[in-house]
C-alpha positions as CSV (number, residue, x, y, z in Angstrom):
1,M,38.8,42.1,3.9
2,G,39.6,38.4,3.9
3,N,39.5,35.0,2.1
4,V,36.7,32.5,1.9
5,V,37.2,29.4,4.0
6,A,33.9,27.7,3.6
7,V,30.5,27.8,2.1
8,T,27.7,26.3,4.3
9,P,25.0,24.0,3.2
10,S,22.4,27.1,3.5
11,G,24.7,29.0,1.0
12,F,26.3,31.5,3.5
13,V,30.1,32.4,2.9
14,T,32.5,32.1,5.7
15,V,35.5,34.5,5.4
16,R,38.6,34.8,7.7
17,A,39.4,38.4,8.2
18,S,42.9,39.4,7.1
19,G,43.5,41.4,10.2
20,P,41.9,43.0,13.3
21,E,40.2,45.8,11.4
22,P,36.6,46.0,12.4
23,V,34.0,45.0,9.9
24,A,30.5,46.0,10.7
25,E,27.4,43.7,10.1
26,G,25.6,45.1,7.0
27,T,28.9,45.9,5.1
28,N,28.7,45.3,1.5
29,V,31.2,42.6,0.2
30,T,32.5,42.4,-3.5
31,D,34.9,40.0,-5.2
32,A,38.1,40.9,-7.0
33,T,36.3,42.0,-10.1
34,G,34.0,44.3,-8.2
35,A,31.0,42.5,-8.4
36,L,28.6,42.6,-5.4
37,R,28.8,39.2,-3.7
38,G,26.5,39.9,-0.5
39,R,26.6,41.5,2.8
40,V,28.3,40.6,6.1
41,S,25.6,39.2,8.4
42,R,27.5,38.0,11.4
43,V,31.1,38.7,12.8
44,F,32.3,36.0,15.3
45,G,35.5,34.4,16.6
46,P,38.7,35.8,17.8
47,V,39.1,39.6,17.8
48,A,42.6,39.4,16.4
49,R,41.3,37.7,13.2
50,P,37.5,37.3,13.2
51,Y,35.3,35.2,10.9
52,L,32.6,36.9,8.8
53,S,29.6,35.3,7.8
54,V,28.5,36.8,4.5
55,R,24.8,36.4,3.2
56,P,25.4,36.2,-0.7
57,R,22.9,37.8,-3.0
58,R,22.1,34.4,-4.2
59,A,23.1,30.9,-3.1
60,P,26.1,29.6,-5.0
61,A,25.8,26.6,-7.2
62,P,28.1,23.7,-5.8
63,A,30.5,24.2,-8.6
64,E,30.6,27.9,-7.9
65,A,31.0,27.4,-4.1
66,V,34.1,25.2,-4.7
67,G,35.6,28.0,-6.9
68,L,35.0,30.5,-4.0
69,L,37.2,28.7,-1.6
70,G,40.4,30.6,-1.0
71,Q,39.3,33.7,-3.1
72,P,39.8,37.1,-1.4
73,L,36.5,39.2,-0.7
74,L,36.8,42.9,-0.3
75,R,34.7,45.7,1.3
76,E,32.7,47.9,-1.0
Protein backbone atom coordinates (compact mmCIF):
# COMPACT_ATOMS: atom_id res chain seq x y z
CA MET A 1 0.00 0.00 0.00
CA GLY A 2 2.76 2.47 0.89
CA ASN A 3 5.47 3.63 3.28
CA VAL A 4 5.15 5.53 6.55
CA VAL A 5 6.29 9.15 6.18
CA ALA A 6 5.17 10.61 9.53
CA VAL A 7 3.54 9.95 12.87
CA THR A 8 1.43 12.85 14.13
CA PRO A 9 1.46 14.03 17.76
CA SER A 10 -2.03 12.55 18.15
CA GLY A 11 -0.65 9.12 17.09
CA PHE A 12 -2.04 8.91 13.55
CA VAL A 13 0.32 7.40 10.97
CA THR A 14 0.70 9.15 7.60
CA VAL A 15 1.45 6.80 4.70
CA ARG A 16 2.45 7.78 1.17
CA ALA A 17 0.67 5.46 -1.26
CA SER A 18 2.94 3.59 -3.64
CA GLY A 19 0.69 4.24 -6.63
CA PRO A 20 -2.69 5.43 -7.86
CA GLU A 21 -4.61 2.28 -6.83
CA PRO A 22 -7.60 3.48 -4.81
CA VAL A 23 -7.63 2.72 -1.09
CA ALA A 24 -10.99 3.11 0.60
CA GLU A 25 -11.41 4.71 3.98
CA GLY A 26 -11.97 1.96 6.54
CA THR A 27 -9.47 -0.42 4.91
CA ASN A 28 -7.52 -2.48 7.47
CA VAL A 29 -3.75 -1.94 7.43
CA THR A 30 -1.08 -4.48 8.43
CA ASP A 31 2.68 -4.36 8.77
CA ALA A 32 5.14 -6.69 7.01
CA THR A 33 4.65 -9.38 9.68
CA GLY A 34 0.90 -9.42 9.11
CA ALA A 35 0.03 -7.75 12.42
CA LEU A 36 -2.98 -5.43 12.23
CA ARG A 37 -1.75 -1.83 12.65
CA GLY A 38 -4.99 0.13 12.17
CA ARG A 39 -7.47 1.47 9.61
CA VAL A 40 -7.35 4.11 6.91
CA SER A 41 -9.31 7.06 8.26
CA ARG A 42 -8.65 9.59 5.49
CA VAL A 43 -7.27 9.73 1.94
CA PHE A 44 -5.88 13.08 0.77
CA GLY A 45 -3.42 14.72 -1.60
CA PRO A 46 -2.61 14.13 -5.28
CA VAL A 47 -4.55 11.44 -7.12
CA ALA A 48 -1.40 9.90 -8.61
CA ARG A 49 0.10 9.09 -5.17
CA PRO A 50 -2.21 10.09 -2.32
CA TYR A 51 -1.45 10.20 1.37
CA LEU A 52 -3.35 7.97 3.78
CA SER A 53 -4.04 8.84 7.38
CA VAL A 54 -4.09 5.61 9.39
CA ARG A 55 -5.68 5.47 12.82
CA PRO A 56 -3.63 2.89 14.72
CA ARG A 57 -5.17 0.36 17.09
CA ARG A 58 -3.15 2.08 19.81
CA ALA A 59 -0.98 5.18 19.71
CA PRO A 60 2.67 4.24 19.21
CA ALA A 61 5.23 5.09 21.88
CA PRO A 62 7.84 7.66 20.75
CA ALA A 63 10.52 5.00 20.16
CA GLU A 64 8.04 2.85 18.24
CA ALA A 65 6.96 5.85 16.15
CA VAL A 66 10.55 6.51 15.08
CA GLY A 67 10.90 2.83 14.13
CA LEU A 68 7.80 3.05 11.91
CA LEU A 69 9.24 5.78 9.68
CA GLY A 70 10.01 4.41 6.22
CA GLN A 71 8.39 1.04 6.95
CA PRO A 72 5.93 -0.43 4.44
CA LEU A 73 2.30 -0.93 5.42
CA LEU A 74 0.01 -3.29 3.51
CA ARG A 75 -3.70 -3.81 2.94
CA GLU A 76 -5.22 -6.63 4.87
